[in-house]
N, CA and C atoms as an extended XYZ file, in Angstrom:
246
Properties=species:S:1:pos:R:3:atomname:S:1:resname:S:1:resid:I:1 pbc="F F F"
N       110.055      174.378      260.958 N   MET     1
C       110.668      174.321      259.654 CA  MET     1
C       110.964      172.864      259.309 C   MET     1
N       110.843      172.520      258.035 N   ALA     2
C       111.076      171.144      257.586 CA  ALA     2
C       112.535      170.766      257.754 C   ALA     2
N       112.738      169.499      258.067 N   ALA     3
C       114.107      169.006      258.267 CA  ALA     3
C       114.835      168.811      256.951 C   ALA     3
N       114.087      168.557      255.884 N   THR     4
C       114.717      168.344      254.592 CA  THR     4
C       114.076      169.251      253.551 C   THR     4
N       114.804      169.517      252.516 N   THR     5
C       114.312      170.326      251.418 CA  THR     5
C       113.967      169.411      250.252 C   THR     5
N       112.853      169.686      249.602 N   VAL     6
C       112.456      168.906      248.438 CA  VAL     6
C       113.366      169.316      247.280 C   VAL     6
N       114.071      168.345      246.667 N   PRO     7
C       114.956      168.726      245.562 CA  PRO     7
C       114.177      169.234      244.348 C   PRO     7
N       114.776      170.184      243.662 N   HIS     8
C       114.230      170.714      242.408 CA  HIS     8
C       115.114      170.205      241.278 C   HIS     8
N       114.468      169.734      240.213 N   PHE     9
C       115.212      169.283      239.043 CA  PHE     9
C       114.772      170.094      237.830 C   PHE     9
N       115.699      170.279      236.891 N   CYS    10
C       115.398      171.006      235.663 CA  CYS    10
C       115.850      170.186      234.468 C   CYS    10
N       115.344      170.568      233.320 N   ASN    11
C       115.691      169.874      232.086 CA  ASN    11
C       116.216      170.876      231.069 C   ASN    11
N       117.301      171.554      231.417 N   ASP    12
C       117.924      172.514      230.498 CA  ASP    12
C       118.398      171.850      229.213 C   ASP    12
N       118.736      170.571      229.297 N   LEU    13
C       119.266      169.858      228.132 CA  LEU    13
C       118.173      169.438      227.157 C   LEU    13
N       116.932      169.458      227.604 N   GLY    14
C       115.823      169.067      226.741 CA  GLY    14
C       115.774      167.569      226.471 C   GLY    14
N       116.267      166.772      227.417 N   VAL    15
C       116.258      165.321      227.224 CA  VAL    15
C       114.864      164.760      227.499 C   VAL    15
N       114.589      163.593      226.980 N   GLU    16
C       113.292      162.941      227.160 CA  GLU    16
C       113.142      162.360      228.556 C   GLU    16
N       114.263      161.866      229.140 N   LYS    17
C       114.214      161.149      230.406 CA  LYS    17
C       115.334      161.601      231.324 C   LYS    17
N       114.997      161.773      232.617 N   ILE    18
C       115.993      162.076      233.644 CA  ILE    18
C       115.854      161.019      234.734 C   ILE    18
N       116.966      160.394      235.087 N   ILE    19
C       116.977      159.385      236.140 CA  ILE    19
C       117.373      160.082      237.432 C   ILE    19
N       116.581      159.852      238.491 N   VAL    20
C       116.785      160.528      239.770 CA  VAL    20
C       116.834      159.511      240.901 C   VAL    20
N       117.413      159.914      242.019 N   GLY    21
C       117.547      159.028      243.162 CA  GLY    21
C       116.456      159.197      244.208 C   GLY    21
N       115.431      159.994      243.922 N   VAL    22
C       114.331      160.222      244.863 CA  VAL    22
C       112.998      159.973      244.161 C   VAL    22
N       111.949      159.850      244.950 N   LYS    23
C       110.614      159.643      244.390 CA  LYS    23
C       109.710      160.857      244.579 C   LYS    23
N       110.153      161.828      245.368 N   GLU    24
C       109.396      163.061      245.582 CA  GLU    24
C       110.311      164.250      245.311 C   GLU    24
N       109.864      165.151      244.453 N   PHE    25
C       110.710      166.274      244.040 CA  PHE    25
C       109.861      167.294      243.315 C   PHE    25
N       110.481      168.406      242.921 N   LYS    26
C       109.808      169.401      242.097 CA  LYS    26
C       110.497      169.493      240.746 C   LYS    26
N       109.689      169.587      239.710 N   CYS    27
C       110.198      169.830      238.356 CA  CYS    27
C       109.901      171.281      238.027 C   CYS    27
N       110.880      171.944      237.430 N   MET    28
C       110.688      173.346      237.051 CA  MET    28
C       110.909      173.575      235.559 C   MET    28
N       110.972      172.485      234.778 N   GLY    29
C       111.237      172.640      233.350 CA  GLY    29
C       112.688      173.035      233.167 C   GLY    29
N       112.940      174.098      232.436 N   ALA    30
C       114.288      174.641      232.298 CA  ALA    30
C       114.508      175.678      233.401 C   ALA    30
N       115.743      176.101      233.570 N   ARG    31
C       116.035      177.141      234.569 CA  ARG    31
C       115.431      178.477      234.122 C   ARG    31
N       115.172      179.318      235.112 N   ALA    32
C       114.607      180.650      234.849 CA  ALA    32
C       115.501      181.401      233.862 C   ALA    32
N       114.949      182.141      232.968 N   PRO    33
C       113.562      182.576      232.892 CA  PRO    33
C       112.675      181.663      232.048 C   PRO    33
N       113.136      180.478      231.715 N   TYR    34
C       112.384      179.570      230.842 CA  TYR    34
C       111.664      178.479      231.614 C   TYR    34
N       111.557      178.652      232.923 N   ASP    35
C       110.933      177.632      233.754 CA  ASP    35
C       109.411      177.655      233.635 C   ASP    35
N       108.800      176.550      234.057 N   HIS    36
C       107.350      176.494      234.168 CA  HIS    36
C       107.010      176.495      235.659 C   HIS    36
N       105.729      176.538      236.041 N   PRO    37
C       105.417      176.479      237.475 CA  PRO    37
C       106.116      175.274      238.113 C   PRO    37
N       106.696      175.479      239.264 N   HIS    38
C       107.439      174.420      239.946 CA  HIS    38
C       106.439      173.438      240.537 C   HIS    38
N       106.295      172.289      239.892 N   VAL    39
C       105.267      171.321      240.242 CA  VAL    39
C       105.865      170.180      241.077 C   VAL    39
N       105.190      169.849      242.176 N   PHE    40
C       105.614      168.746      243.041 CA  PHE    40
C       105.170      167.447      242.401 C   PHE    40
N       106.104      166.521      242.242 N   LEU    41
C       105.810      165.208      241.672 CA  LEU    41
C       106.137      164.132      242.696 C   LEU    41
N       105.272      163.153      242.803 N   ASP    42
C       105.439      162.047      243.749 CA  ASP    42
C       105.184      160.753      242.996 C   ASP    42
N       106.191      159.897      242.907 N   MET    43
C       106.054      158.633      242.198 CA  MET    43
C       105.231      157.609      242.971 C   MET    43
N       105.083      157.812      244.271 N   GLY    44
C       104.344      156.849      245.076 CA  GLY    44
C       104.975      155.472      244.969 C   GLY    44
N       104.188      154.458      244.647 N   GLY    45
C       104.685      153.098      244.507 CA  GLY    45
C       105.285      152.803      243.145 C   GLY    45
N       105.199      153.754      242.233 N   ASP    46
C       105.746      153.565      240.887 CA  ASP    46
C       107.228      153.921      240.847 C   ASP    46
N       107.847      153.689      239.723 N   THR    47
C       109.261      154.023      239.556 CA  THR    47
C       109.471      155.113      238.512 C   THR    47
N       108.367      155.694      238.011 N   GLU    48
C       108.495      156.779      237.048 CA  GLU    48
C       107.273      157.676      237.091 C   GLU    48
N       107.472      158.912      236.638 N   VAL    49
C       106.389      159.884      236.564 CA  VAL    49
C       106.724      160.869      235.442 C   VAL    49
N       105.687      161.384      234.791 N   ILE    50
C       105.854      162.368      233.719 CA  ILE    50
C       105.381      163.728      234.226 C   ILE    50
N       106.210      164.746      234.020 N   CYS    51
C       105.828      166.098      234.401 CA  CYS    51
C       104.678      166.561      233.495 C   CYS    51
N       103.569      167.036      234.090 N   PRO    52
C       102.434      167.465      233.261 CA  PRO    52
C       102.683      168.759      232.489 C   PRO    52
N       103.719      169.508      232.835 N   TYR    53
C       104.018      170.755      232.132 CA  TYR    53
C       104.986      170.569      230.970 C   TYR    53
N       106.108      169.897      231.226 N   CYS    54
C       107.153      169.809      230.190 CA  CYS    54
C       107.300      168.410      229.593 C   CYS    54
N       106.535      167.445      230.100 N   SER    55
C       106.527      166.062      229.610 CA  SER    55
C       107.846      165.324      229.813 C   SER    55
N       108.700      165.817      230.704 N   THR    56
C       109.929      165.092      231.031 CA  THR    56
C       109.550      163.835      231.808 C   THR    56
N       110.114      162.702      231.405 N   LEU    57
C       109.920      161.451      232.118 CA  LEU    57
C       111.001      161.337      233.180 C   LEU    57
N       110.583      161.213      234.434 N   TYR    58
C       111.509      161.011      235.542 CA  TYR    58
C       111.434      159.548      235.958 C   TYR    58
N       112.601      158.916      236.054 N   VAL    59
C       112.686      157.509      236.430 CA  VAL    59
C       113.529      157.401      237.690 C   VAL    59
N       113.034      156.660      238.675 N   ASN    60
C       113.761      156.482      239.925 CA  ASN    60
C       114.751      155.345      239.813 C   ASN    60
N       115.964      155.596      240.290 N   ASP    61
C       117.002      154.568      240.432 CA  ASP    61
C       117.503      154.673      241.858 C   ASP    61
N       117.126      153.713      242.693 N   SER    62
C       117.466      153.777      244.113 CA  SER    62
C       118.966      153.672      244.363 C   SER    62
N       119.748      153.309      243.356 N   ALA    63
C       121.204      153.261      243.508 CA  ALA    63
C       121.821      154.655      243.489 C   ALA    63
N       121.073      155.644      242.992 N   LEU    64
C       121.568      157.025      242.971 CA  LEU    64
C       121.317      157.686      244.317 C   LEU    64
N       122.136      158.652      244.646 N   GLY    65
C       121.920      159.452      245.852 CA  GLY    65
C       120.749      160.400      245.646 C   GLY    65
N       120.248      160.969      246.716 N   ALA    66
C       119.077      161.842      246.655 CA  ALA    66
C       119.274      163.055      245.745 C   ALA    66
N       120.494      163.505      245.577 N   LEU    67
C       120.754      164.689      244.762 CA  LEU    67
C       121.471      164.365      243.457 C   LEU    67
N       121.493      163.085      243.100 N   ASP    68
C       122.160      162.649      241.864 CA  ASP    68
C       121.150      162.513      240.733 C   ASP    68
N       121.589      162.827      239.521 N   THR    69
C       120.750      162.680      238.333 CA  THR    69
C       121.576      162.137      237.181 C   THR    69
N       120.902      161.531      236.244 N   ASP    70
C       121.520      161.087      234.994 CA  ASP    70
C       120.580      161.509      233.878 C   ASP    70
N       120.963      162.462      233.051 N   PRO    71
C       122.273      163.079      232.946 CA  PRO    71
C       122.578      163.980      234.146 C   PRO    71
N       123.872      164.173      234.399 N   PRO    72
C       124.271      165.038      235.519 CA  PRO    72
C       123.830      166.485      235.286 C   PRO    72
N       123.856      167.263      236.289 N   SER    73
C       123.583      168.717      236.260 CA  SER    73
C       122.106      169.075      236.152 C   SER    73
N       121.194      168.148      236.456 N   CYS    74
C       119.773      168.475      236.442 CA  CYS    74
C       119.279      168.955      237.808 C   CYS    74
N       120.102      168.835      238.836 N   LEU    75
C       119.744      169.339      240.157 CA  LEU    75
C       119.865      170.854      240.164 C   LEU    75
N       118.855      171.522      240.707 N   VAL    76
C       118.898      172.967      240.862 CA  VAL    76
C       119.223      173.251      242.318 C   VAL    76
N       120.260      174.028      242.565 N   GLU    77
C       120.670      174.352      243.929 CA  GLU    77
C       119.538      175.052      244.660 C   GLU    77
N       119.337      174.754      245.950 N   PRO    78
C       118.183      175.298      246.689 CA  PRO    78
C       117.987      176.808      246.589 C   PRO    78
N       119.052      177.591      246.660 N   GLU    79
C       118.893      179.050      246.623 CA  GLU    79
C       118.445      179.556      245.266 C   GLU    79
N       118.702      178.807      244.184 N   SER    80
C       118.286      179.260      242.865 CA  SER    80
C       116.966      178.647      242.422 C   SER    80
N       116.366      177.801      243.255 N   ALA    81
C       115.119      177.142      242.892 CA  ALA    81
C       113.896      177.901      243.365 C   ALA    81
N       114.078      178.953      244.095 N   GLN    82
C       112.954      179.679      244.697 CA  GLN    82
C       112.004      180.203      243.673 C   GLN    82
């Protein structure tokens, strides 16, 4: 079993940009039942990536913790991200 869980982020607020503290994560659009397929995104050497489903721009800020987002509340708790 993996030692860490890949964080899931959502865009319930419908904002254009979400700042995150990680470079690898899953985007699910809005929370269920309005979610899209949970797509794994990896920024690699870049500092931003656009979700191909919902067009949310994710920007990395290394000053944030792995589970922190701006705006707040975009993290989806592991048990509800399934």
